[in-house]
VOPAGU-2260 file (C-alpha; in pm, 1 decimal, decimal comma):
REM VOPAGU-2260
SITE   aa  ch    i         X         Y         Z
SITE  MET   A    0     774,1    -441,8    3401,8
SITE  SER   A    1     728,3    -475,0    3035,1
SITE  THR   A    2     993,3    -250,1    2819,3
SITE  TYR   A    3     871,4    -188,9    2462,4
SITE  ALA   A    4     986,5     -13,6    2147,7
SITE  LEU   A    5     838,0     189,1    1896,1
SITE  THR   A    6     959,3     237,5    1534,7
SITE  VAL   A    7     808,2     530,4    1300,9
SITE  LYS   A    8     860,4     590,2     933,7
SITE  CYS   A    9     618,9     917,5     814,9
SITE  PRO   A   10     645,8    1227,2     628,9
SITE  THR   A   11     859,3    1499,3     825,7
SITE  THR   A   12     627,4    1738,1     957,7
SITE  ARG   A   13     657,5    1940,6    1237,7
SITE  GLY   A   14     522,6    1788,5    1582,9
SITE  ILE   A   15     599,9    1455,9    1518,5
SITE  VAL   A   16     848,2    1364,8    1817,0
SITE  ALA   A   17     528,5    1581,7    2096,5
SITE  ALA   A   18     287,6    1413,0    1947,7
SITE  ILE   A   19     509,4    1041,5    2039,0
SITE  SER   A   20     587,0    1171,5    2351,3
SITE  ALA   A   21     254,0    1301,9    2468,0
SITE  PHE   A   22     122,3     971,6    2378,1
SITE  LEU   A   23     329,7     759,2    2575,1
SITE  ALA   A   24     327,8     989,7    2898,7
SITE  ASP   A   25     -42,3     932,3    2858,7
SITE  GLN   A   26     -52,2     602,9    2850,5
SITE  GLY   A   27     184,9     549,1    3135,2
SITE  CYS   A   28     535,3     468,5    2973,2
SITE  ASN   A   29     848,2     645,7    3080,6
SITE  ILE   A   30    1113,3     685,5    2761,4
SITE  THR   A   31    1413,8     540,3    2851,0
SITE  ASP   A   32    1614,9     603,0    2514,2
SITE  SER   A   33    1508,9     765,2    2185,7
SITE  ALA   A   34    1685,3     837,6    1881,2
SITE  GLN   A   35    1526,6    1031,5    1562,7
SITE  PHE   A   36    1662,9    1114,3    1207,0
SITE  ASP   A   37    1491,0    1365,6     966,2
SITE  ASP   A   38    1579,7    1308,7     598,1
SITE  GLN   A   39    1589,1    1644,6     440,0
SITE  GLU   A   40    1678,2    1482,6      95,9
SITE  THR   A   41    1376,9    1292,1      75,3
SITE  GLY   A   42    1144,1    1455,2     363,3
SITE  ASN   A   43    1131,0    1107,9     576,1
SITE  PHE   A   44    1136,5    1122,7     903,7
SITE  PHE   A   45    1217,3     800,2    1131,9
SITE  MET   A   46    1220,8     747,9    1551,5
SITE  ARG   A   47    1307,8     444,3    1806,5
SITE  VAL   A   48    1170,2     489,3    2099,8
SITE  SER   A   49    1197,8     261,1    2378,9
SITE  PHE   A   50    1010,1     297,5    2713,5
SITE  ARG   A   51     864,5     105,3    3032,7
SITE  SER   A   52     511,6      -1,0    3045,2
SITE  GLU   A   53     395,8     166,0    3417,2
SITE  LEU   A   54      57,4      75,9    3413,6
SITE  GLY   A   55      93,0    -287,9    3224,2
SITE  LYS   A   56     -23,4    -169,2    2919,1
SITE  THR   A   57      25,7    -443,6    2643,1
SITE  ILE   A   58     104,2    -385,1    2278,1
SITE  GLU   A   59    -213,9    -457,0    2181,8
SITE  ASP   A   60    -337,1    -167,0    2368,8
SITE  LEU   A   61    -129,8      92,2    2231,3
SITE  ASN   A   62    -119,7     -73,2    1910,8
SITE  GLY   A   63    -546,8      42,8    1971,4
SITE  ALA   A   64    -444,8     343,6    2113,3
SITE  PHE   A   65    -219,5     509,3    1916,8
SITE  GLY   A   66    -408,7     510,9    1582,5
SITE  GLY   A   67    -549,8     824,7    1595,1
SITE  VAL   A   68    -206,8     995,9    1607,9
SITE  ALA   A   69     -61,6     761,4    1346,0
SITE  ALA   A   70    -322,4     856,0    1120,9
SITE  LYS   A   71    -296,7    1197,9    1145,3
SITE  MET   A   72     100,8    1223,8    1064,8
SITE  GLY   A   73      82,3     932,2     814,0
SITE  MET   A   74     319,7     723,8    1032,5
SITE  ASP   A   75     408,4     387,5     935,2
SITE  PHE   A   76     444,9     225,5    1283,2
SITE  ALA   A   77     519,2     -49,4    1494,3
SITE  PHE   A   78     533,8    -169,7    1884,3
SITE  HIS   A   79     776,4    -430,1    1951,8
SITE  ASP   A   80     831,1    -646,4    2271,2
SITE  GLU   A   81    1216,2    -614,6    2356,6
SITE  ALA   A   82    1179,4    -940,5    2556,8
SITE  GLN   A   83    1084,5   -1108,7    2231,4
SITE  LYS   A   84    1391,3   -1285,3    2097,9
SITE  MET   A   85    1302,5   -1297,9    1693,3
SITE  LYS   A   86    1305,7   -1595,4    1525,0
SITE  VAL   A   87    1612,7   -1635,2    1318,6
SITE  ALA   A   88    1663,2   -1908,2    1010,2
SITE  ILE   A   89    2048,6   -1941,3     900,3
SITE  MET   A   90    2109,6   -2024,9     592,4
SITE  VAL   A   91    2523,2   -2170,8     499,9
SITE  SER   A   92    2760,2   -2333,7     232,3
SITE  ARG   A   93    3150,6   -2460,5     255,2
SITE  PHE   A   94    3228,7   -2154,5     439,1
SITE  GLY   A   95    3125,2   -2205,4     832,6
SITE  HIS   A   96    3295,0   -1908,9     959,2
SITE  CYS   A   97    2961,3   -1682,0    1029,6
SITE  LEU   A   98    2804,0   -1954,9    1131,5
SITE  ASN   A   99    3047,7   -2064,5    1414,3
SITE  ASP   A  100    3081,6   -1709,5    1507,0
SITE  LEU   A  101    2669,2   -1660,6    1516,3
SITE  LEU   A  102    2626,1   -2009,4    1700,4
SITE  TYR   A  103    2890,5   -1904,2    1960,8
SITE  ARG   A  104    2742,5   -1527,6    2029,3
SITE  TRP   A  105    2385,1   -1686,2    2061,9
SITE  ARG   A  106    2543,6   -1961,3    2289,2
SITE  ILE   A  107    2679,0   -1733,7    2561,9
SITE  GLY   A  108    2398,3   -1489,8    2512,7
SITE  ALA   A  109    2576,4   -1191,1    2317,2
SITE  LEU   A  110    2310,6   -1240,4    2015,7
SITE  PRO   A  111    1982,8   -1268,3    2141,1
SITE  ILE   A  112    1808,5   -1482,7    1917,5
SITE  ASP   A  113    1619,4   -1785,5    1859,9
SITE  ILE   A  114    1790,0   -1951,0    1621,6
SITE  VAL   A  115    1506,4   -2201,4    1451,6
SITE  GLY   A  116    1695,8   -2397,2    1184,3
SITE  VAL   A  117    2020,3   -2387,7     965,9
SITE  ILE   A  118    1954,9   -2466,9     638,3
SITE  SER   A  119    2276,1   -2551,1     389,0
SITE  ASN   A  120    2352,2   -2694,7      51,1
SITE  HIS   A  121    2647,5   -2910,5     182,8
SITE  LEU   A  122    2672,3   -3145,3     463,8
SITE  GLU   A  123    2951,6   -3005,6     621,6
SITE  TYR   A  124    2831,6   -2862,3     944,2
SITE  GLN   A  125    2523,7   -3084,6    1030,8
SITE  LYS   A  126    2715,0   -3230,8    1342,4
SITE  VAL   A  127    2780,3   -2894,9    1461,1
SITE  VAL   A  128    2400,3   -2740,9    1449,1
SITE  VAL   A  129    2242,2   -3065,2    1570,4
SITE  ASN   A  130    2539,6   -3086,4    1851,8
SITE  HIS   A  131    2358,4   -2742,6    1968,1
SITE  ASP   A  132    2030,6   -2879,3    1934,4
SITE  ILE   A  133    1917,0   -2662,5    1639,5
SITE  PRO   A  134    1712,6   -2822,9    1328,1
SITE  PHE   A  135    1975,5   -2889,9    1068,3
SITE  HIS   A  136    1763,9   -2904,5     678,5
SITE  TYR   A  137    2054,5   -3036,1     400,3
SITE  ILE   A  138    1859,1   -2924,0      98,4
SITE  LYS   A  139    2075,2   -3005,1    -248,3
SITE  VAL   A  140    2078,7   -2721,9    -498,5
SITE  THR   A  141    2187,4   -2802,5    -818,6
SITE  LYS   A  142    2098,3   -2628,3   -1147,0
SITE  GLU   A  143    1822,6   -2866,9   -1255,6
SITE  ASN   A  144    1652,6   -2845,5    -949,8
SITE  LYS   A  145    1698,6   -2493,9    -818,5
SITE  PRO   A  146    1314,8   -2405,8    -837,8
SITE  GLN   A  147    1234,9   -2729,3    -657,2
SITE  ALA   A  148    1510,0   -2664,3    -365,7
SITE  GLU   A  149    1422,8   -2304,3    -325,5
SITE  ALA   A  150    1066,4   -2417,6    -283,3
SITE  GLN   A  151    1159,9   -2679,1      13,3
SITE  GLN   A  152    1387,7   -2405,4     130,3
SITE  MET   A  153    1069,2   -2132,6     174,4
SITE  ALA   A  154     891,0   -2434,9     327,4
SITE  VAL   A  155    1109,3   -2501,6     588,9
SITE  ILE   A  156    1177,6   -2117,3     674,9
SITE  GLU   A  157     782,3   -2087,9     698,1
SITE  ASP   A  158     701,2   -2366,7     931,9
SITE  SER   A  159     978,9   -2275,8    1153,7
SITE  GLY   A  160     782,0   -1935,5    1172,0
SITE  ALA   A  161    1158,9   -1751,8    1106,1
SITE  GLU   A  162    1127,8   -1348,7    1069,3
SITE  LEU   A  163    1489,1   -1340,4    1009,0
SITE  ILE   A  164    1698,1   -1526,4     698,1
SITE  VAL   A  165    2069,6   -1475,3     754,0
SITE  LEU   A  166    2262,5   -1559,9     418,6
SITE  ALA   A  167    2624,8   -1704,8     646,7
SITE  ARG   A  168    2804,5   -1706,3     327,8
SITE  TYR   A  169    2507,1   -1937,6     203,4
SITE  MET   A  170    2698,4   -1982,3    -182,6
SITE  GLN   A  171    2359,2   -1973,6    -377,3
SITE  VAL   A  172    2212,0   -1693,4    -585,6
SITE  LEU   A  173    1833,5   -1648,3    -483,3
SITE  SER   A  174    1572,7   -1614,1    -694,8
SITE  ASP   A  175    1382,7   -1236,8    -759,8
SITE  GLU   A  176    1091,8   -1404,3    -584,0
SITE  MET   A  177    1258,0   -1504,9    -306,3
SITE  CYS   A  178    1402,9   -1168,0    -220,6
SITE  GLN   A  179    1081,0   -1002,4    -331,8
SITE  LYS   A  180     904,9   -1215,4     -85,4
SITE  TYR   A  181    1111,1   -1157,6     235,8
SITE  SER   A  182    1212,3    -797,7     136,2
SITE  GLY   A  183    1353,4    -623,1     406,4
SITE  ARG   A  184    1404,6    -968,9     597,6
SITE  ILE   A  185    1729,6   -1122,0     429,1
SITE  ILE   A  186    2045,4   -1014,4     484,0
SITE  ASN   A  187    2434,3   -1112,5     364,4
SITE  ILE   A  188    2755,7   -1061,6     405,6
SITE  HIS   A  189    3009,3   -1040,5     152,9
SITE  HIS   A  190    3376,3    -943,6     124,2
SITE  SER   A  191    3369,6    -494,9      39,5
SITE  PHE   A  192    3583,3    -581,3    -298,4
SITE  LEU   A  193    3242,1    -556,3    -519,8
SITE  PRO   A  194    3270,1    -471,9    -820,9
SITE  SER   A  195    3650,5    -453,6    -792,5
SITE  PHE   A  196    3745,9    -814,7    -731,9
SITE  LYS   A  197    3449,3   -1030,9    -843,5
SITE  GLY   A  198    3451,4   -1409,9    -861,7
SITE  ALA   A  199    3660,7   -1673,5    -725,8
SITE  ASN   A  200    3946,8   -1621,8    -494,1
SITE  PRO   A  201    3877,3   -1232,3    -450,0
SITE  TYR   A  202    4104,9   -1163,7    -143,3
SITE  LYS   A  203    4424,3   -1362,1    -381,4
SITE  GLN   A  204    4279,5   -1050,6    -662,2
SITE  ALA   A  205    4284,8    -825,8    -375,0
SITE  PHE   A  206    4684,9    -961,2    -240,7
SITE  GLN   A  207    4723,8    -953,7    -647,6
SITE  ARG   A  208    4639,3    -571,9    -655,5
SITE  GLY   A  209    4822,1    -480,8    -340,1
SITE  VAL   A  210    4521,2    -348,2    -159,5
SITE  LYS   A  211    4537,1    -195,0     155,4
SITE  LEU   A  212    4258,9    -232,9     356,0
SITE  ILE   A  213    3999,1    -518,7     310,1
SITE  GLY   A  214    3697,1    -496,3     463,1
SITE  ALA   A  215    3318,2    -679,6     449,8
SITE  THR   A  216    2953,3    -536,0     416,7
SITE  SER   A  217    2647,3    -695,2     518,1
SITE  HIS   A  218    2316,3    -570,6     377,2
SITE  TYR   A  219    1978,7    -663,2     294,1
SITE  VAL   A  220    1877,5    -900,7      -6,6
SITE  THR   A  221    1725,3    -767,7    -338,0
SITE  ALA   A  222    1709,8    -897,5    -633,1
SITE  ASP   A  223    1975,8    -672,6    -782,0
SITE  LEU   A  224    2270,9    -891,4    -688,3
SITE  ASP   A  225    2461,1    -786,1    -383,8
SITE  GLU   A  226    2339,7    -403,8    -428,1
SITE  GLY   A  227    2069,9    -442,6    -154,2
SITE  PRO   A  228    2067,3    -143,5     157,7
SITE  ILE   A  229    2320,7    -173,1     370,4
SITE  ILE   A  230    2346,4    -226,8     698,2
SITE  GLU   A  231    2696,4    -252,1     834,8
SITE  GLN   A  232    3061,0    -261,4     769,6
SITE  ASP   A  233    3415,4    -256,1     816,1
SITE  THR   A  234    3779,4    -260,4     714,9
SITE  VAL   A  235    4147,6    -406,9     874,4
SITE  ARG   A  236    4420,8    -262,3     722,2
SITE  VAL   A  237    4695,8    -500,6     529,1
SITE  THR   A  238    5060,6    -461,4     415,8
SITE  HIS   A  239    5292,1    -594,8     159,9
SITE  ALA   A  240    5423,8    -810,8     445,4
SITE  GLN   A  241    5108,3   -1038,4     431,7
SITE  SER   A  242    5038,5   -1337,9     252,6
SITE  PRO   A  243    4711,0   -1417,9      51,2
SITE  ASP   A  244    4628,1   -1641,7     355,2
SITE  ASP   A  245    4656,4   -1341,3     563,7
SITE  TYR   A  246    4430,3   -1165,4     403,7
SITE  VAL   A  247    4178,3   -1487,5     388,6
SITE  SER   A  248    4208,0   -1484,4     753,6
SITE  LEU   A  249    4139,5   -1086,0     861,4
SITE  GLY   A  250    3883,3   -1111,5     579,5
SITE  ARG   A  251    3713,3   -1436,8     754,1
SITE  ASP   A  252    3765,7   -1196,8    1083,0
SITE  VAL   A  253    3589,1    -889,3     975,1
SITE  GLU   A  254    3318,6   -1058,1     799,1
SITE  SER   A  255    3185,6   -1218,4    1094,7
SITE  GLN   A  256    3176,7    -911,9    1296,9
SITE  VAL   A  257    3041,1    -706,6    1046,5
SITE  LEU   A  258    2744,6    -994,8     984,4
SITE  ALA   A  259    2699,3    -962,4    1370,9
SITE  ARG   A  260    2639,8    -591,0    1392,3
SITE  ALA   A  261    2394,9    -571,7    1120,0
SITE  ILE   A  262    2226,7    -855,4    1261,8
SITE  HIS   A  263    2195,8    -730,0    1636,2
SITE  ALA   A  264    2100,9    -383,8    1482,3
SITE  HIS   A  265    1812,1    -562,7    1329,2
SITE  ILE   A  266    1684,7    -741,1    1558,3
SITE  HIS   A  267    1652,9    -464,3    1786,8
SITE  TYR   A  268    1460,9    -252,5    1554,2
SITE  ARG   A  269    1719,3      -0,5    1498,1
SITE  VAL   A  270    1760,2     -34,0    1132,2
SITE  PHE   A  271    1520,8     138,6     879,9
SITE  LEU   A  272    1482,7     100,3     507,4
SITE  ASN   A  273    1496,1     438,3     334,8
SITE  GLY   A  274    1514,4     376,8     -67,5
SITE  ASN   A  275    1796,6     221,0    -168,7
SITE  LYS   A  276    1974,5     331,3     172,1
SITE  THR   A  277    1907,5     211,9     553,2
SITE  VAL   A  278    1890,8     449,9     879,5
SITE  VAL   A  279    2061,3     277,0    1109,3
SITE  PHE   A  280    2053,0     455,1    1532,9
SITE  PRO   A  281    2329,5     349,5    1749,1
SITE  ALA   A  282    2258,5      64,3    2053,4
SITE  SER   A  283    2224,9     275,4    2327,2
SITE  PRO   A  284    2490,7     325,8    2620,1
SITE  GLY   A  285    2579,7     -29,4    2794,0
SITE  SER   A  286    2489,7    -243,8    2497,2
SITE  TYR   A  287    2777,3    -523,7    2410,7
SITE  ALA   A  288    2704,3    -365,5    2008,5
SITE  SER   A  289    2827,5     -28,3    2107,5
SITE  GLU   A  290    3150,8    -146,3    2163,6
SITE  ARG   A  291    3167,0    -319,2    1831,5
SITE  MET   A  292    3104,2    -647,7    1931,8
SITE  GLY   A  293    3469,9    -728,1    1899,3
């Protein structure tokens, strides 16, 4: 029995939930999970519904039949096959903690994605990636060749069919062109000190200022550096007794967890763009993400 998800964004009006529920019932579908949010500030309505097709309806069948309901209420909608793993390309530089964490979660089945390639401007992680039978693409990036290098990167992404690009501590700024081309499809991770501690050694700067909380932020990438819509955040407490190395170690751990949770939300179609913010619906009960993927 096929299990699908329906995602909907539309202007707020009466009867949206009733219309969706009635449609699914008429199509022989049984709702298993549902979440919705009515943003009174923007006038936007968001909904995600998981359901089983008990009469064997395909996504194509449902897409065609739902058009009338969607047009009547001005819906942007999509049906998704929950059994289909999203194709993901990972980009990394010299910090490998997020990459290694994602590879482990992918290997044990905790992060159900199809990693179609890893792109790096360094060679440090070539062996570990190849040992996982994943294509590794080394593309050197310099000030002089950056446009050409980025064109190569986009060619790799297109050839691989990647639906999501993950910057697992990729330390190069993407061009406006690339950000716009893959809008809503690039996820980044960084420490949560911005804008307080920019530049080199942010954890050392935080240590010198005696901060009591360090953390991480995962967000969609836009042309505005590190200012894209936030998907996931977390923090960990530190004390005066801890060293700069402790800050780095704790920071890397929380970065890995936050990035994995952001990816998990995206691949299950639980994230909706809402202007410069996001609506993120919680995972259904029983999901490992509901246990914070710790």
